[in-house]
N, C-alpha and C positions, 0 to 999 in steps of 0.2 A: 447854781440851781437847787433848789430848793422842792423836795417831796415832803407834800406835807400830807400824806395818807397811807403809812403804812405800820405792819404788825412785827413786834418783835416778842408778842405773848399770846396764847391762846384767848380769845375773847371770854369765854364760860359763858354764852347767849345761850336759854333754850335752845334745843333741837340743833345746835353747829358742835360740832367735833375742832380740832384743834386749827382748821381751816389747812395745816400744812404739815406732813410730814416733819419738818424742820424744826417749827413752833413746837416739839416734844423734847427737844435736844436740850441739855444743859446752856446757859446765859452763853458761855466760850466761845461755844457750836455758831449760835444762831449768830454770835457779834461778828466770827469771823468770815462768813457766808457774807452777812450783810454789810462788813467793809468793803470785802472783794465787787459787793455788786455795786456799791457808790462809787468807787473808784474808777470803774472800768464804763459806769455811766457818767463821770462826772458829776454827780451829786456831793454837794458840801454838806447840806443840812436835812436831816429828815427829824419827822413828828411821827410820833408811835402812839396806837393805839391802848388805852389800859385795858383792863380786864373788868367785865361783872362779878363783881363780890361783895359779900356780906359780911368780910370782917370792920370790924367798927376801928382797928387799927389804919385801915388801907380804904378810908372813904371814898377815894377816886380810883382807886382798883391800879394804883402804879407802880407797887411793891415790884413787880415783876419785872417789869420795861426798866424800870432804876437797877435791876443787877446786869441787866444787858446796857444799859448808859456808859459805865466807866471804861467799857470794851472799845465802844462806836465815838471818836468825835464829832460832833454833830449832833447827836440823837436827845432830843427830848421829847417827854410823855404827854400824854394827852389821856385828861381825869373823865370817867364813865360818869356820866349824870345816873342814878338811881331815884327812881319816881316813886319805887316801893319803898322809899325810907327818907321822913320826912320830918321827922322829931327834931325839936332844938339841941340835942347832942349831937346830933351828927352833922347839923351845920354848924355847928361850930369847930368841927373837924375840918370840915370841908371847907371852910372860912381859913383855919391856919394853914393847912395844905396852900391855899392860894396866895395868902401873904406871903409867904415864903419865897414866891415867884419860880417854882421848878417845873408848875405846870404849864403850856403852852397855849391852851383852849381846853375846853370842856365838850364831850362828846353825848349825843343822846343817840341811842336805838331804838328809833322810830319802827315798828312792824315787828321785828323779835321783841320787844316789851310793849305791852296792849295800852299803850297811852300816848292819847296826840299831843303836840306840843303846846298847846293851850291848856293843859289837864292843871290843875293847881299845883301838884306837884313839883312840877317844874317851875314856878315862878317865883321862889327863892334862889333857884341856880340862876335865871338871869339877872337877878338883882344882883348879886353879888359878882356875876361875868362882867356887869356893866361896872362894875364899882371897882374891881380889879384889870379891870379893859384887856381880858379874855376873851376872843371869838368862839360861839357855840356852834359848836358841829352837829348834823342831822344826820344820821345815815337814812337815804328816800332810796326807794324803785323797788327792786330785786332784792329776794332775802337769800340767806342758804340754809334758810330753818323751812320744814314741814307746819312748822309750830306757829309760825310767825303770822301776822294779818296785813294784809296789805294796805287794806284803807289806813291802818295809821302811818304807814311809809309814804303816803302821796305827797308830792311838792306841795300842792297848794296849803298845807296845813301850817307850812313856815311862816306864808304869808300873814295869818293873822298874829303869831308872836311880831311879828318885825313891826306891823305897824302900832301894838300895845307896847313896845319895847324901843322906841327909836335909839337908846342909847347904847343897845346892847349890839353888838354885828352877829349874824348869826348866816354859816355855810354850808350849802344843802351839798351833801356828798353826791356822788355817783352821777351828776348832773341830774337827778331823779328818772333814771333810765328804769322806763322804757318812755316815762313820761318828760323826754325833755322839754319841749314847745311849753311844756307849763310852768315849768323848774326855771326855762327861759322868762315867761311872762314874771313870777314872782321877782327875778332880778332886775326885769325892766322898770318895774312900779315902785320899788323899796332898793333907795339908794344904800341901806344898809344890809344888804343880801349878797353872798357872792355861791360861787359854784364852783365843785374840784371835780376835774378830769379823771379821778380812780376808778380803777376796777370793769372799765368797763369792756376792756379784753382781758378773759382770763385762761390760762394755760403755759404751758413752756414754750420755750424757742422753738422745739419742733412745728408748736400746735400755731404758733405767729403765725412759720413759714409756711405752712401748708397751703394746697388751693384754696380748705375751707376757712381757714383762717384769713386767710387776704380777702376772701369774699368779705368775711362778715366784720374785717376791718374797715372795708372798703364801704359797706352800707352804715357803719356807726359813723364813719369820717364824714358820709354826708349830713347826716342827724345832727352832726356836733355842731361842723358849719352854719346850717340852717339856726343851728338853738342862737349861737354867739350872734350871728345878724339880727336874730328879731332880738335879742333884749337891747342891743346897743348898746351894749357895756364890755366890750373886751378887756377894758379894766378890773371887773371882778369875776375873773375866771383864774384859777389855781389848779397846780397841777399835780399832782399826784399819781399814785402807780397801785396800791395796796398790793403792795410785797409782802410777803411771796408768793402771792395768788398769782403775779403776772414776773416777767423778768424785769429788770430796771431798762437795760438799754435797746433791746427792744419794744418795750413800752415807751421809750421817749420815743424811739423813730416813728410808732404806730401816732402818737400825739402831734408830733412834727405835721403831719397828715391833715390832722385834723383845725390847725389852727393855722391861720393866716398870717404867712410868714413876717408882715410888719407887726405883728403881736407877739412874737416869739420871745421877747426878751422881758414881757410883762408878763404871760402867763407860767414861763417858767421861773422867772425871779422876781421881778419888781412888785407884779401884784400882792405874793406872797408877803411883802415885807413889808406893805401897807396893811394886808389886815390884820397880822399876827404883831404887826407895831415892831418891828425889829430894827438894830441899828442900824 
């Protein structure tokens, strides 16, 4: 099982804290908890978001994640695209990281950063992503920050760049929640667009098991099943949790209720292998 969307470090975004108290701990502490969650949930590989940073020596914000990675077999970092930095020197540094093969994808924080996917500052990232055969992931939908602007986080923005960059693979994080049908239309229309099912239920085990949590899970599952059916592309959905915002085992059980049983192996494993070009 592959979890394509977790956090091992705070995202360092405007208006967002550490996300969870655990992410303020030392790398070894985070790693211990992450290994325990992975083992219990049956997860073999996890892809962790980097941090938005202005550190020139860390152009994709992955150094914090790399401090955790030696303690967690199967952990690989996702680099963060920064549309506020577009100098040739910055992109030389970005390309060097991509050429090293250390990152499994690039991530754009739509909404948190007030740039639409088609903004010129992102174009060089797409070219490099296509060249080095890594997908581009976008935060879409609801945000954690009152400083975010939702119009930038709508999944329809992904359609424009999917058309203009057919050689690049794009992933709509969180299925665009609450605009799931819109996200499904983008997937239906564009063969180079995927979606992950991360971060749709947030809370600890007690919340997910509560009456309120079960009611929320039931309503979300209906919407997710509708989106998968509408898209006609169950081979374009991948599994993610947004850990530590949700416990891995409970979230796995939630996603099982959202995805038709015949598509479980695709969503939990095979689709991610295809999207991220894993061996």
